[in-house]
N, C-alpha and C positions, 0 to 999 in steps of 0.2 A: 746832725743833731741826735744820732743814736736811734736804735730800734725801739719800737713801742714795747713797754713792759707793763703788762696788765693795763694797757690803755692810758698810761700816764706820759704826758709830754714833759720834756726837761724844762726846768725853770727859765732857761735862757733860750728857749726854742725860737728860731728865726725862719722856720719854714715859710711863713707868710710875712714878708717884709712890711706890708701895710699895717698888720696887726702888731708886729714887734715895735714899729715906730710909734704907734698909738699907745702901746704900753709905756714906752719911754716918756712920751709926753705926759701921760697921766701920772707917772712917777714923780715928775716935777710938780704937777698941780696938786697931787694927793699923795704925799710921801708916806702916809700912814696906811695906805691901802695895800692889799695883797699884790696887785699889779703884776701878775704872772699867770701862766696857764693854770686853770682851776682844776684840781684833781677830782676824781669821782669820790663819792661819799657813800658809805654803807658796807654791807657784808661782801666778802670776796666771793663766796659761793651763793649769791642771792638767787632766789627763784624768780624775782621780778627786777628787771632793769628798766628804769625810767630814763628816757632820752629827751632832753630839752634842746633848745637851739644854741645858745651861747650865754656866757656870763653877762649880767647886767653891769653897767658902769658903776653904779652905787650899790649894787647888790652883791653878787658873788665875786665880782672883781674887787670889791672892798673887803669882804669877809673871808674869802678863800674857800667857801663852801657853796656848792650848787644851790640855787634858789633860796639863798639866805640873805636877808637884809633888804629885800625889795617886795613889791606888791605881789608878783607872781608866786612867791613862795608861801604866801598866807594860805591860799586855798589848797595848794599842793600838800603842805604838811598837815593841815587840818584833815584832809581827806585820807592821807596815808595813816594817820592815827586812828581815824574812825573805822578803817578796815583792817587794823591790826598790823600795819607795816611800819609803824613808828611808836615809840614808847611815850611820846608826848605830842601835843598838837601844834607846837610852834618851834621853829628853828631861829634862834636869836643870834648866835655867834658860833664860830668853829669850836670853841672850847666850852660850850654850854652843857655838855654831857648827854645831849640827845643821841639816842641809838635807833637805827633802823632795824627792822625785824624781817629777815628774808628779803631784803630790798637793797637796791643800789641805785644811785642817781648820778647821771653824767650828762654831758652835752655833746651835740654834734661837732661843735667848734669849742676848743678849750679856752681861747682867749677872747676878751671883750672886743667887739668890733665897733667902729664908729657908727653912730645912729642905730645901734643894735641890729645892723644888717651885714652879715658876712657875705662875701662874694662867693660865687659858685666855685671858683678855683680854691678858695680858702677852705670850704667844706670838703673838697676833694683831697687837699693836702693833709687835712686833719683826720681823714677817714681811717687810716691805719690804726690810730689810737682807739677809735670806736670799734673797729673790727677785732682788736685784741680784747676789749671788754666783752664783746659778744662771744668770742671764742672761749672765754673763761667761764661762761655760764654753764650750769649743770643741765643734763638732758631734761626736756620737758619744761624749761623755763619760759616765762612770758616776758615780752619786751613791749613797753608802752612808748609810742612815739607821740610827743606833744607837738603837733603841728606838721604841716606838709614837708617842710625842709628836714626835720628830724626823721620823718617817715622815709623820705628819699635817701637820707644818709644811711639809715639802717639797711635798706635794700642794697645800696651800693656796697656796704660792708659785707653783705652776704652774697654778692654777685647775682642778685635777683633783678629781673626786669620790672620797672615800675608799671608797665602796661598790664602785667599779670597780677598786680596788687595795688589797685587804685586807692588813694587816700579817701577816707570818709570818717567823720566822727562816729565813734561807736563800732567801727568795723573791726573784724578780727581776720587775720590771714594766717592759716596754717602754713608752716615752713617745712621743707623736706627733712630737716634735721630733727624734727619732733618738737621744736620750739614754736611759739605762736606770737605773731606781731599784732598788737592792739593799737588802735588809733584814737586820739582825742584832739580836739582843738586845744591850742596852747592856753594855759591858764594866765595869760598876760592881762595887764590892767585894761587894755583896749577891749579884749574879748569879754572879760567879765563885766565891765561897766556898760558895754553896749548890749549885753544880753545874748551875745552869740554863744557864750558858754555860761551856763548857770551852774550853781553848786549841785543841783539835782542831776544835771547832765553828767557832770564830772563824777559824782558818786556812782552813777549807774555804770560807768566804764569800770571803775574799780570793783564794783560788786561782780561784774562779769568776769574780771580777772581773778577775783578770789574764788568764784565758783569753778573756774577753769583749773586753778591750781589744786583745788581740793578733790577733784575727780580721781 
């Protein structure tokens, strides 16, 4: 399938047969959808890399842009804009002109998984693409993991042991390369509607990241 180039999987990637077959099925059901690995969005030399789980079936898998077209993206882009990481508060479509400012958004798994649940082996196979994204970050950059799976994928990409960096909402983990890993609960519909993640909690994480980057 070719080597990772700045974290991008090829459009015909078949590293994960289950996900490739699911994409093919969706191409039949939803021919107008993107239905391919979803590339990262944002600046190449971003000081903040936001790492989600995987594209949503009717969100990023439809639009071709991370966190665009589904519920999870509503709070994310509003918060990015509020803290100066986006030039507008909503991501509507891949060609809507939205620009991220010092920020890049990607996923631990590039392809949409059935039931929005990638398997452990799929996260592992996709990890070299995430590792390439992280390697391209400038010194002192911040990485925000949205959820425990994204957190574990970042640590795997960096060769770090999870026991040394336990996931916790609002936690920050200094890394040996001078970068810092921040944690947040995922901004999924389930988490926001149940109150596990409130807008205030999410804003607090981004405020912490902004303070860190301005030191």
